[in-house]
Structures are given as structure tokens and as C-alpha cells.
Backbone as CSV, one residue per row, in Angstrom:
resi,resn,N_x,N_y,N_z,CA_x,CA_y,CA_z,C_x,C_y,C_z
1,UNK,115.395,103.332,111.956,113.955,103.217,112.027,113.400,104.205,113.048
2,UNK,112.338,104.876,112.681,111.688,105.793,113.600,111.004,105.022,114.718
3,UNK,111.093,105.545,115.924,110.431,104.925,117.055,109.410,105.886,117.637
4,UNK,108.321,105.345,118.189,107.364,106.202,118.873,108.062,107.031,119.965
5,UNK,107.544,108.226,120.159,108.043,109.216,121.124,109.294,109.939,120.635
6,UNK,109.778,109.612,119.447,110.887,110.350,118.846,110.332,111.385,117.872
7,UNK,111.069,112.452,117.694,110.659,113.472,116.730,110.865,112.925,115.320
8,UNK,109.867,113.133,114.484,109.969,112.686,113.098,110.806,113.678,112.298
9,UNK,111.316,113.250,111.162,111.957,114.217,110.263,110.911,115.237,109.804
10,UNK,111.343,116.444,109.538,110.401,117.400,108.969,110.155,116.991,107.521
11,UNK,109.063,117.443,106.995,108.678,117.059,105.642,107.990,118.240,104.987
12,UNK,108.491,118.636,103.838,107.834,119.647,103.013,107.572,119.012,101.668
13,UNK,106.324,119.138,101.211,105.941,118.481,99.966,104.934,119.344,99.221
14,UNK,105.013,119.300,97.910,104.057,120.028,97.077,102.771,119.229,96.965
15,UNK,101.650,119.968,96.908,100.337,119.348,96.789,99.764,119.573,95.400
16,UNK,98.810,118.742,95.022,98.212,118.840,93.692,97.414,120.128,93.488
17,UNK,97.070,120.832,94.568,96.351,122.098,94.439,97.318,123.288,94.324
18,UNK,98.581,122.982,93.991,99.621,123.990,93.769,99.986,124.772,95.025
19,UNK,99.860,124.135,96.193,100.343,124.704,97.442,101.432,123.799,97.997
20,UNK,102.034,124.234,99.078,103.084,123.460,99.725,102.629,123.104,101.140
21,UNK,102.950,121.917,101.577,102.583,121.422,102.897,103.856,121.102,103.654
22,UNK,103.947,121.562,104.909,105.109,121.291,105.744,104.636,120.718,107.073
23,UNK,105.190,119.587,107.459,104.785,118.919,108.692,104.954,119.832,109.901
24,UNK,106.091,120.505,110.011,106.356,121.331,111.190,105.432,122.545,111.285
25,UNK,104.724,122.863,110.213,103.789,123.982,110.230,102.354,123.546,110.522
26,UNK,102.155,122.247,110.709,100.819,121.745,111.025,100.497,122.040,112.487
27,UNK,99.249,122.272,112.763,98.818,122.565,114.124,97.532,121.794,114.451
28,UNK,97.592,120.460,114.388,96.384,119.685,114.680,96.090,119.698,116.176
29,UNK,94.840,119.511,116.528,94.479,119.409,117.950,94.989,118.101,118.535
30,UNK,94.974,117.037,117.724,95.348,115.719,118.234,96.541,115.126,117.485
31,UNK,96.379,114.867,116.186,97.417,114.223,115.395,97.425,114.760,113.968
32,UNK,98.545,114.545,113.305,98.600,114.565,111.847,98.628,113.107,111.415
33,UNK,97.759,112.776,110.477,97.732,111.434,109.899,98.384,111.518,108.533
34,UNK,99.590,110.969,108.429,100.367,110.970,107.191,100.270,109.581,106.575
35,UNK,99.672,109.527,105.396,99.524,108.259,104.680,100.413,108.295,103.446
36,UNK,101.265,107.310,103.326,102.105,107.163,102.137,101.482,106.053,101.299
37,UNK,101.200,106.367,100.040,100.613,105.365,99.149,101.551,105.106,97.978
38,UNK,101.377,103.986,97.319,102.299,103.520,96.286,102.252,104.372,95.023
39,UNK,101.076,104.857,94.644,100.947,105.667,93.439,99.748,105.254,92.607
40,UNK,99.593,105.943,91.499,98.426,105.741,90.633,98.337,104.319,90.089
41,UNK,99.452,103.628,90.001,99.461,102.271,89.456,98.820,101.243,90.395
42,UNK,98.481,101.637,91.613,98.057,100.690,92.645,96.545,100.729,92.873
43,UNK,95.819,99.688,92.439,94.371,99.672,92.661,93.989,99.569,94.143
44,UNK,94.850,98.969,94.949,94.588,98.896,96.391,94.656,100.297,96.997
45,UNK,95.612,101.099,96.524,95.737,102.485,97.000,94.495,103.289,96.642
46,UNK,93.978,103.067,95.454,92.768,103.778,95.018,91.625,103.493,95.986
47,UNK,91.384,102.241,96.279,90.317,101.873,97.218,90.575,102.473,98.599
48,UNK,91.829,102.431,99.036,92.183,102.906,100.374,91.951,104.414,100.489
49,UNK,92.426,105.166,99.514,92.252,106.621,99.571,90.798,107.027,99.357
50,UNK,90.069,106.277,98.560,88.642,106.568,98.398,87.888,106.274,99.698
51,UNK,88.304,105.266,100.436,87.720,105.007,101.758,88.081,106.132,102.724
52,UNK,89.312,106.622,102.636,89.742,107.754,103.463,88.852,108.962,103.212
53,UNK,88.545,109.225,101.959,87.694,110.360,101.606,86.381,110.326,102.396
54,UNK,85.821,109.143,102.566,84.535,109.026,103.260,84.659,109.218,104.771
55,UNK,85.882,109.190,105.297,86.106,109.297,106.747,86.744,110.630,107.159
56,UNK,86.991,111.514,106.211,87.684,112.764,106.527,86.987,113.576,107.605
57,UNK,85.683,113.681,107.544,84.980,114.497,108.543,85.138,113.898,109.941
58,UNK,85.159,112.582,110.047,85.367,111.949,111.353,86.768,112.242,111.883
59,UNK,87.771,112.180,111.011,89.126,112.540,111.443,89.183,114.011,111.851
60,UNK,88.575,114.871,111.071,88.547,116.296,111.407,87.895,116.527,112.758
61,UNK,86.779,115.841,113.022,86.084,115.980,114.299,86.955,115.551,115.474
62,UNK,87.880,114.649,115.235,88.802,114.181,116.283,90.055,115.047,116.390
63,UNK,90.145,116.100,115.573,91.320,116.970,115.612,92.514,116.402,114.877
64,UNK,92.247,115.608,113.857,93.312,114.957,113.082,93.405,115.597,111.696
65,UNK,94.562,116.129,111.378,94.848,116.624,110.024,95.338,115.455,109.184
66,UNK,94.889,115.383,107.944,95.183,114.242,107.075,95.909,114.700,105.816
67,UNK,96.874,113.895,105.379,97.534,114.090,104.087,97.929,112.722,103.543
68,UNK,97.897,112.576,102.222,98.354,111.358,101.549,99.421,111.761,100.539
69,UNK,100.542,111.044,100.533,101.650,111.399,99.646,102.203,110.162,98.945
70,UNK,102.864,110.415,97.813,103.525,109.334,97.075,104.756,109.912,96.375
71,UNK,105.479,109.023,95.728,106.629,109.463,94.938,106.235,109.735,93.487
72,UNK,104.941,109.654,93.180,104.474,109.967,91.828,104.901,111.371,91.413
73,UNK,105.022,111.578,90.111,105.318,112.901,89.573,104.112,113.823,89.765
74,UNK,104.313,115.095,89.583,103.217,116.050,89.685,102.094,115.695,88.711
75,UNK,102.455,115.426,87.459,101.460,115.103,86.434,100.640,113.868,86.823
76,UNK,101.329,112.838,87.283,100.653,111.605,87.668,99.785,111.812,88.902
77,UNK,100.284,112.560,89.878,99.502,112.825,91.098,98.250,113.631,90.774
78,UNK,98.354,114.592,89.877,97.176,115.374,89.493,96.169,114.505,88.746
79,UNK,96.669,113.570,87.959,95.780,112.628,87.279,95.072,111.741,88.313
80,UNK,95.799,111.291,89.313,95.221,110.510,90.400,94.089,111.295,91.062
81,UNK,94.372,112.535,91.400,93.391,113.391,92.065,92.142,113.581,91.203
82,UNK,92.339,113.730,89.904,91.215,113.932,88.990,90.392,112.667,88.765
83,UNK,91.056,111.509,88.742,90.378,110.265,88.363,89.834,109.459,89.543
84,UNK,90.419,109.620,90.714,89.955,108.890,91.879,88.950,109.759,92.641
85,UNK,88.076,109.164,93.415,87.073,109.890,94.202,87.680,110.311,95.543
86,UNK,88.622,111.269,95.465,89.365,111.713,96.656,89.438,113.245,96.714
87,UNK,88.378,113.903,96.306,88.385,115.345,96.124,88.765,116.197,97.320
88,UNK,88.620,115.678,98.554,88.947,116.471,99.741,90.236,116.026,100.427
89,UNK,90.862,114.991,99.906,92.098,114.485,100.505,93.280,115.287,99.966
90,UNK,94.050,115.937,100.844,95.265,116.609,100.363,96.242,115.560,99.808
91,UNK,96.681,115.762,98.574,97.550,114.799,97.892,98.896,115.463,97.590
92,UNK,99.957,114.878,98.139,101.311,115.351,97.890,102.021,114.435,96.919
93,UNK,103.019,114.987,96.245,103.713,114.209,95.220,105.222,114.438,95.280
94,UNK,105.925,113.553,94.577,107.386,113.582,94.473,108.073,113.495,95.840
95,UNK,107.529,112.631,96.702,108.182,112.321,97.975,109.468,111.575,97.629
96,UNK,110.615,112.147,97.943,111.878,111.526,97.535,112.109,110.154,98.173
97,UNK,112.608,109.247,97.383,112.889,107.892,97.855,113.816,107.917,99.071
98,UNK,114.836,108.739,99.040,115.771,108.794,100.182,115.091,109.314,101.437
99,UNK,114.183,110.271,101.299,113.422,110.744,102.460,112.529,109.625,102.989
100,UNK,111.948,108.845,102.088,111.107,107.722,102.499,111.921,106.712,103.312
101,UNK,113.159,106.499,102.926,114.027,105.587,103.686,114.234,106.105,105.109
102,UNK,114.374,107.431,105.260,114.555,108.024,106.584,113.321,107.809,107.471
103,UNK,112.171,107.639,106.858,110.932,107.355,107.588,110.763,105.855,107.831
104,UNK,111.705,105.038,107.350,111.642,103.595,107.554,110.749,102.864,106.577
105,UNK,110.409,103.502,105.471,109.513,102.894,104.494,110.257,101.950,103.558
106,UNK,109.560,100.955,103.075,110.114,100.014,102.113,110.064,100.615,100.714
107,UNK,111.049,100.292,99.907,111.142,100.750,98.518,111.119,99.512,97.625
108,UNK,110.347,99.585,96.534,110.266,98.458,95.602,110.709,98.872,94.214
109,UNK,111.224,97.895,93.479,111.507,98.077,92.060,110.265,97.655,91.293
110,UNK,109.911,98.450,90.320,108.682,98.203,89.584,108.718,96.951,88.731
111,UNK,107.527,96.371,88.570,107.305,95.276,87.634,106.123,95.667,86.760
112,UNK,106.060,95.136,85.591,104.975,95.404,84.643,104.778,96.906,84.441
113,UNK,103.611,97.440,84.822,103.289,98.850,84.560,103.616,99.785,85.724
114,UNK,104.414,99.330,86.663,104.772,100.153,87.819,105.946,101.076,87.480
115,UNK,106.120,102.145,88.262,107.306,102.989,88.074,108.583,102.187,88.335
116,UNK,109.708,102.716,87.904,110.989,102.028,88.083,111.250,101.712,89.557
117,UNK,111.059,102.695,90.419,111.104,102.489,91.873,109.976,103.314,92.489
118,UNK,109.474,102.836,93.601,108.410,103.550,94.298,108.394,103.134,95.759
119,UNK,107.622,103.860,96.550,107.558,103.661,97.989,106.352,102.778,98.326
120,UNK,106.572,101.818,99.199,105.479,100.978,99.682,104.696,101.736,100.765
121,UNK,103.479,101.280,101.083,102.599,102.047,101.967,103.098,102.195,103.396
122,UNK,102.683,103.293,103.983,102.930,103.544,105.391,101.876,104.482,105.936
123,UNK,101.647,104.399,107.224,100.708,105.282,107.910,101.367,105.727,109.199
124,UNK,101.355,107.032,109.443,101.991,107.596,110.620,101.019,108.517,111.342
125,UNK,100.880,108.324,112.651,100.156,109.258,113.507,101.201,110.073,114.243
126,UNK,101.135,111.380,114.059,102.178,112.273,114.572,101.532,113.322,115.469
127,UNK,102.064,113.487,116.654,101.551,114.485,117.601,101.855,115.902,117.085
128,UNK,101.162,116.905,117.627,101.389,118.280,117.168,102.842,118.763,117.307
129,UNK,103.592,118.205,118.262,105.001,118.599,118.431,105.935,117.800,117.526
130,UNK,105.382,117.062,116.584,106.095,116.271,115.592,106.685,114.989,116.169
131,UNK,106.187,114.584,117.322,106.592,113.321,117.922,105.770,112.188,117.312
132,UNK,106.444,111.121,116.912,105.745,109.967,116.358,104.948,109.278,117.461
133,UNK,103.657,109.085,117.207,102.816,108.352,118.148,102.710,106.884,117.722
134,UNK,102.433,106.643,116.450,102.277,105.276,115.965,102.610,105.219,114.482
135,UNK,103.010,104.037,114.034,103.324,103.829,112.613,102.899,102.430,112.200
136,UNK,102.472,102.329,110.966,102.174,101.042,110.343,102.834,101.067,108.975
137,UNK,103.789,100.176,108.785,104.593,100.179,107.557,104.443,98.821,106.881
138,UNK,104.122,98.834,105.583,103.935,97.602,104.837,105.014,97.453,103.763
139,UNK,105.319,96.207,103.443,106.242,95.921,102.345,105.487,95.506,101.087
140,UNK,104.166,95.479,101.177,103.274,95.078,100.082,102.077,96.019,100.098
141,UNK,101.264,96.009,99.059,100.106,96.902,99.053,98.976,96.474,99.998
142,UNK,99.075,95.289,100.588,97.970,94.718,101.353,98.103,94.971,102.850
143,UNK,97.033,94.641,103.586,97.011,94.617,105.055,97.247,95.988,105.686
144,UNK,96.527,96.970,105.221,96.639,98.319,105.787,95.625,98.513,106.913
145,UNK,95.927,99.416,107.846,94.969,99.682,108.933,93.638,100.187,108.379
146,UNK,92.540,99.650,108.913,91.217,100.090,108.500,90.880,101.395,109.212
147,UNK,90.231,102.294,108.499,89.976,103.621,109.046,89.010,103.601,110.224
148,UNK,87.998,102.748,110.202,87.084,102.683,111.340,87.827,102.251,112.604
149,UNK,88.718,101.274,112.472,89.512,100.825,113.617,90.448,101.932,114.092
150,UNK,91.015,102.675,113.166,91.908,103.775,113.524,91.144,104.888,114.241
151,UNK,89.960,105.207,113.763,89.131,106.231,114.407,88.765,105.795,115.825
152,UNK,88.386,104.545,115.972,88.064,104.014,117.299,89.279,104.096,118.221
153,UNK,90.450,103.761,117.699,91.674,103.820,118.493,92.002,105.249,118.912
154,UNK,91.848,106.200,118.009,92.134,107.604,118.344,91.181,108.090,119.427
155,UNK,89.924,107.706,119.356,88.964,108.067,120.407,89.416,107.511,121.753
156,UNK,89.865,106.253,121.763,90.359,105.631,122.993,91.593,106.362,123.523
157,UNK,92.524,106.666,122.629,93.762,107.362,123.014,93.436,108.699,123.662
158,UNK,92.516,109.430,123.055,92.130,110.734,123.606,91.449,110.583,124.964
159,UNK,90.510,109.649,125.069,89.746,109.471,126.306,90.637,109.018,127.455
160,UNK,91.520,108.087,127.179,92.346,107.473,128.224,93.739,108.095,128.355
161,UNK,94.038,109.087,127.509,95.383,109.675,127.476,96.423,108.556,127.363
162,UNK,96.160,107.629,126.437,96.988,106.446,126.280,98.328,106.826,125.646
163,UNK,99.428,106.389,126.241,100.746,106.791,125.733,101.155,106.033,124.465
164,UNK,102.101,106.604,123.732,102.693,105.905,122.600,103.409,104.665,123.103
165,UNK,103.380,103.607,122.317,104.014,102.353,122.695,105.033,101.961,121.640
166,UNK,105.979,101.104,121.989,106.960,100.605,121.041,108.256,101.389,121.023
167,UNK,108.470,102.201,122.041,109.651,103.072,122.069,110.920,102.390,122.554
168,UNK,110.793,101.206,123.168,111.951,100.537,123.776,112.819,99.862,122.731
């Protein structure tokens, strides 16, 4: 399991805009916000990412780079991007299940209309040097951090130079 103050694994992932994104090449002023979502089959993810879309400028103003990724295929991720109201959110696809395990994420077997296997949600705040600052990992689609609360917390962290916690 990843712990705060430890270096995260590097991550390179393809985006729906036909570019490639690499964590170690990010240069945020404050954090990279990495959101892992379940995929197009998840209505909770749709609401969550659409809410993220409305908060992107606030994250940008705080020096936070944002990306959302899933294990969906390229075709499915592009469909997600086209059908959901997330036009400014960078969307990555085909996040390997084994890489997700290295990040401490939960993996589920699909039921009904879900993929055979997929990654459960996670949110990671990562410092510019790729050190994990905070993580929120769910085993279900519910109970994700609210963006207004996260923005408020980042403002506090910046103002107070509050250290990462949970490293022991």
C-alpha cells in the first residue's frame, strides 16, 4: 500500500485526445490530482466527473493539475468523453489492473452490464516531486471526497504548509 510521503509509481497513460500523459513529466505548482474512476458503466462516476468539470478552474487557480483515468478501452473512454459533460477533463484509458494494484486500488469483478474486471475509485494528491500527499480509496462507487471540501483543504494545506499525514 502506498503511504503519504513516499514516491508514487510513475504512470504513463494514453488520453482520449490522442496524446500521452506521464506523471513524472507533470510540473504542477502544488499538486497533481489523479482520479481513478470505474468506467462508463458507472452513473456515480458520470456525476462525479461532471462535478469535477465545474471545478477545474478552481483547481487550476490553486496550482493543481487534474487527470481522470480508468481501465476502459480507448473506444469506451472516447465514448465517455463524448457523452458526458467533461469536455475539459483530461481522460486517460486502459489503466492496467496490475498497475492499479500497485497503487493500492480495489479491483472488482463485473456484474450485469459491467466489464469483466475493473478498478474501483481512488483519488490521489501528489506533490510535484511525485511524493504522495494524500489518498482516498474506495471499494464501492460511493462516498467519494467532495470537490468543494478538497479545494478548501488544499487552500488550508498551502496557507499552513500542512504536512502529509498517515505515513507511520
